[in-house]
N, C-alpha and C positions, 0 to 999 in steps of 0.2 A: 504494500500500500504506500503510495507516495502522497505527500502533502504539498499543497501549493500555498505559498504565503503571498497574499496580496497586500500591498502597501498603498495607502492613499496618499497622494501628494497634497499636503495641507499648507497653504501659504502662511508664512509667519506674520503675525500682526506687526504694525509699524513700530511698536515699542520694542519688540524683539529684534527687529532690524537695527534700531538705534542702539540697543545694548551691544549687539555684535560689532557695530561700527565703533562704539566707544572702547570696547575691548581691544580692537585692532589698533585704534589710535593710541590708546594707553601703551600698548606694547611697542608701537612706533616711537613714542616719546622716551620710553625706557631704553630702547635700543640706541636712539639718538644720544641720550645722556651717557650711556656706556661707551659709545664710540668717541664722542667729542667733548663730553663734560668732565671726563676723568683725566687728570694729568698723568703723564708717564713717570712722574717722580715716585720715589719710594714712599712718600707721605700722603699720597692720594687716597681718598676714601672710596672713590669709584663705585663699584658694585656693593661695597660695604656700607654705603651711606644709608642712614636709617630712613630718610624720606623716600629714597629710591626703593628700599626693601618694602616699606609700608605700601607704597603705590603698587608695587608688583603683586603683593598679597591682595590688595583691594581689587586689582584688575582680574586676577585669577579667581577670586572667591566671591564675586557678586556685587561689588560696588565700584564699577569702572569710572563713574563720574567723579568720585572722590580721588581715585588714583590719578585721573587726568588733571584735576585741579592741583593736586600736590606736585605733579611733575612739571606742569606749566609754570607754577610759582618757582620751583627749584631752578628751572632753566632761565626764567626771567632774572632771578637773583644772580645767576652766573653770567648774565649779560648776553645770553643767546637769543636769537630770533626763533621763536617757537614755530615749528612746522605747522602749516594750516591743518585744521581738522577736516576729515573727509566730508563731514556734513556741512562744513562752513564754506566749501568751495562752491563758487557760482556755477550754475549750469548754463550752457549756451542757450540763448533764446531760440525758440522754435520759429521758423518762418512760415 
């Protein structure tokens, strides 16, 4: 006897898409920080920075908006121009 599993394709609500976008953006900010925000000196806190660690936990465990806010503030404090959020990018006008 063989069983057939049917899966329905259910569109995600807008809030779920926003959450996925925020998680991806949060990960982007953390990666940006790790690449450019950490100095190469022996005394750099880099990935050991508590704000960065907390933001990573927030991003992975359900509060990406808080993680994004923390990382944006951290990057601003380090005088970096924060990469634009995917949801903040302007769409091309339709003609």
